[in-house]
Residue, then its C-alpha position, 0 to 999 in steps of 0.5 A: m532298415r524297415l521294420h513291420p508295423e506290428v513290430s515297431q508298435a511292440l518295441s515302443a509298447k516294450k511288449p514281448l518280441v521274438a526274433l526268427e531267422s529265415t536261412v531255414i526258409t531259403h536254404g533249410l528245407p524243401r519247398p513247400t515245408n519251408l513256408e509251412l515251417a515259417r508260418k507255423l513258427e510265427e503262429t507258435v510265437r503268437q500263441a505264447g503271447a509274444v510277437p514274431a519278427t521273421i528277419a530277412i533281406l528283401n531286395g537290398e532292404v533289411t527287413i525285420g518282420l515279414t507280411d505273409t506275402e513277403l514270407e511267401a515270396l522268400a520261400h519261393d525265391e531260388t535266387a535268394d542268398k545266404a546272408s552271413l556277415w561277411n556278405l551282408g554289406a554287398i547283398v544289401a548295396q546290390g539289392r538282392s534278397a537273402g535269408t539271414t544266418v544265426a550270425a546276421t540274425t543275431f546282429l540285425a535283431h540287435r540293431a532293431g532293438l530286439q533282445v531274444f531270438a530262436t533258432g535251431g542250431i548254432g554253428g560251430v568249429h568244423p572238425h576240418p582246420y580253420d572251419e569255424s562259424a561266424d555264429l560264434l564270434e557274433l554271439s561273443r559280441t552281441p548282448i541278445l538272448v538266443v534259444s538254440a537246440g545246441p551246436k549242429s550235429i555235424l560239428d566238433l562239439a568238444a571244440t565248440t563248446e571250448r570257443l564259446e567258453s573262451l569267447g564269454v558266451a554264457l551257456l544256460g541249459y534248460k533243464t539239463d546239465y549237458l550240451p544238447a546237440f541238435h538232432s540229439p537231446g543230451s551229450p557228454h560236455k557238461l554245461p556251466a549253468r542251468v535254468e528251470s524256467p523261462e523266468e530264470a533264463a530271463k532273470a540270468f539275462q537281465a543279470a548279464r545285462d546289468l553286469g554290462l557283459p558283451g555277449a550273448s546268453l545262449v539257452l540251450n533247449p534239448v529236443s523232447q524227443g530226438l535221436d541217440f547221441a552214439q547213433v548220430e555220431g555214427w551217421v556223421a562219421l560216415a557222411t564225412q568219409e563219403a564227403a572226403r572221398a567224393g572231394v566235396q568241401g568249402k560251402a558245399l560240404t554242410p548241405f552235402l553232410l545234411t543230406r546224408l544225414a537225413e538219408l541215413s536217418g530214414g528222414q528222422t533227422v528232418t523230423v527232429n529238426l521240425r520239431l526243435l524249431e518249433e519247440n525253441a520258438r515257443l520257449a523263446a516266446q515264454i522267456a520274452v514275455a518274462l523278460a518284459r515282466v523283469 
C-alpha cells in the first residue's frame, strides 16, 4: 500500500481526510467526463477544508491518494479492471490496474486509517434472485463514515433497507426522514435516524465508535435537484423488461440498465449523478472537518 505524501502527512497531523472511490473514473462515466469529474471532486473536498484521497490499484499497488498524472492515466486506461473484495487479491498479485468499488474503497480506506469516505450510490439487493452487492457486507464490518445519495435506483430499495438494518449498518438521513434513492431525493422508505448538520453526523459516528459498534455509519444525503421517484421507477421497470427480453444478465446487467436510464431520461440521470457526487464530496469534507474537532 502506497500513500500519497500529502495523505500520509494529513494522517500524522490528524487533519481532515476524505476517501474517494475510483470505479466512477474507470467504469462509471465516459471520457473525458470521468477525468473532469475526478479532478472536480478532489477540488471540492479541498475547498471544504479536507484532503482528498482517491483510492485505486495502479499496476498491482494499492494507492491511497493519486497524483494528477496518475489520475489522468487511470482515466484513460481502457484495460483497467473493477476491483471488489472478491478479486482484489488477484488484481494486486497480477500487477493490474483497477478502479475500486464502494466495498473495496471502504476496506482499503479503513486499512489506511481514513475515517470518512464519499461516494455516489451504494450497491444493494437486486430484484433478481441471489444478486446482492458486496457493499452491504463490507459496510456491516468496517467502522467508517460513508456519505452516499442512497442505494442505486436499479435496486430493490425495500430489500436493501432491510438488509442494511439486519447487518447493523447505522443509517443517518441528512436533513431527511426518508431514504434517498440516488437519482431521486426521496422514497417511501422511512429511516431510523436523522442528523441536521455535519457536526451532528460526526458526533453520531464518534458515538458509534465509542460504543465499539463494528459497522459503518451511512450518511444518506438527498441530491438537491433530483428526479421524481415514480418516474425513475417507471424507467427502471421498462429497462429491466428490455434486459430480460435481450437476455442481458450477470455483470452486463447493471451497465445495460444505467445506460438505458440515461437514454430514457434524455441524459437527466447522468446530470443528476454528477451533481450528487459533488454534493456528497462536499458534505463528506465538512463532516471530516467536524470529526477532526470532535
